[in-house]
FIMI-303988 format. One record per residue (C-alpha): z, y, x; chain; residue number from 1. Coordinates in steps of 0.05 Angstrom, whole numbers. Example, Ala and Ser with C-alpha at 12.3 -4.5 7.8 and 13.67 -1.06 7.14 Angstrom:
residues 2
<site><z>156</z><y>-90</y><x>246</x><kette>A</kette><nr>1</nr></site>
<site><z>143</z><y>-21</y><x>273</x><kette>A</kette><nr>2</nr></site>
***
This chain:
residues 49
<site><z>1493</z><y>-1389</y><x>1756</x><kette>A</kette><nr>1</nr></site>
<site><z>1418</z><y>-1380</y><x>1779</x><kette>A</kette><nr>2</nr></site>
<site><z>1370</z><y>-1394</y><x>1719</x><kette>A</kette><nr>3</nr></site>
<site><z>1292</z><y>-1387</y><x>1716</x><kette>A</kette><nr>4</nr></site>
<site><z>1270</z><y>-1344</y><x>1658</x><kette>A</kette><nr>5</nr></site>
<site><z>1213</z><y>-1354</y><x>1619</x><kette>A</kette><nr>6</nr></site>
<site><z>1193</z><y>-1305</y><x>1564</x><kette>A</kette><nr>7</nr></site>
<site><z>1141</z><y>-1341</y><x>1522</x><kette>A</kette><nr>8</nr></site>
<site><z>1153</z><y>-1296</y><x>1459</x><kette>A</kette><nr>9</nr></site>
<site><z>1084</z><y>-1261</y><x>1467</x><kette>A</kette><nr>10</nr></site>
<site><z>1047</z><y>-1327</y><x>1468</x><kette>A</kette><nr>11</nr></site>
<site><z>1082</z><y>-1381</y><x>1435</x><kette>A</kette><nr>12</nr></site>
<site><z>1137</z><y>-1387</y><x>1386</x><kette>A</kette><nr>13</nr></site>
<site><z>1175</z><y>-1453</y><x>1388</x><kette>A</kette><nr>14</nr></site>
<site><z>1216</z><y>-1480</y><x>1330</x><kette>A</kette><nr>15</nr></site>
<site><z>1294</z><y>-1507</y><x>1334</x><kette>A</kette><nr>16</nr></site>
<site><z>1261</z><y>-1584</y><x>1331</x><kette>A</kette><nr>17</nr></site>
<site><z>1211</z><y>-1571</y><x>1382</x><kette>A</kette><nr>18</nr></site>
<site><z>1265</z><y>-1541</y><x>1427</x><kette>A</kette><nr>19</nr></site>
<site><z>1304</z><y>-1601</y><x>1416</x><kette>A</kette><nr>20</nr></site>
<site><z>1245</z><y>-1646</y><x>1433</x><kette>A</kette><nr>21</nr></site>
<site><z>1236</z><y>-1608</y><x>1500</x><kette>A</kette><nr>22</nr></site>
<site><z>1307</z><y>-1617</y><x>1517</x><kette>A</kette><nr>23</nr></site>
<site><z>1306</z><y>-1693</y><x>1498</x><kette>A</kette><nr>24</nr></site>
<site><z>1243</z><y>-1712</y><x>1536</x><kette>A</kette><nr>25</nr></site>
<site><z>1270</z><y>-1668</y><x>1596</x><kette>A</kette><nr>26</nr></site>
<site><z>1343</z><y>-1700</y><x>1598</x><kette>A</kette><nr>27</nr></site>
<site><z>1351</z><y>-1681</y><x>1670</x><kette>A</kette><nr>28</nr></site>
<site><z>1337</z><y>-1610</y><x>1662</x><kette>A</kette><nr>29</nr></site>
<site><z>1390</z><y>-1559</y><x>1626</x><kette>A</kette><nr>30</nr></site>
<site><z>1355</z><y>-1513</y><x>1578</x><kette>A</kette><nr>31</nr></site>
<site><z>1385</z><y>-1458</y><x>1540</x><kette>A</kette><nr>32</nr></site>
<site><z>1346</z><y>-1407</y><x>1491</x><kette>A</kette><nr>33</nr></site>
<site><z>1370</z><y>-1340</y><x>1477</x><kette>A</kette><nr>34</nr></site>
<site><z>1364</z><y>-1298</y><x>1411</x><kette>A</kette><nr>35</nr></site>
<site><z>1302</z><y>-1263</y><x>1434</x><kette>A</kette><nr>36</nr></site>
<site><z>1270</z><y>-1328</y><x>1449</x><kette>A</kette><nr>37</nr></site>
<site><z>1270</z><y>-1333</y><x>1516</x><kette>A</kette><nr>38</nr></site>
<site><z>1278</z><y>-1404</y><x>1552</x><kette>A</kette><nr>39</nr></site>
<site><z>1324</z><y>-1415</y><x>1605</x><kette>A</kette><nr>40</nr></site>
<site><z>1320</z><y>-1467</y><x>1657</x><kette>A</kette><nr>41</nr></site>
<site><z>1386</z><y>-1471</y><x>1687</x><kette>A</kette><nr>42</nr></site>
<site><z>1387</z><y>-1529</y><x>1734</x><kette>A</kette><nr>43</nr></site>
<site><z>1363</z><y>-1601</y><x>1743</x><kette>A</kette><nr>44</nr></site>
<site><z>1410</z><y>-1650</y><x>1744</x><kette>A</kette><nr>45</nr></site>
<site><z>1410</z><y>-1702</y><x>1803</x><kette>A</kette><nr>46</nr></site>
<site><z>1429</z><y>-1775</y><x>1793</x><kette>A</kette><nr>47</nr></site>
<site><z>1474</z><y>-1809</y><x>1850</x><kette>A</kette><nr>48</nr></site>
<site><z>1442</z><y>-1873</y><x>1870</x><kette>A</kette><nr>49</nr></site>
***
């Protein structure tokens, strides 16, 4: 699985609620966050027309 890994830990800490809101706002993008705070963008869902 390819993932884009973004580590904001040195600059920004987001709460569980903020992470939840990020996921809700960007519902077509699958995000995960690991224990050290690294945000992973796994893939973008494509809508079938």
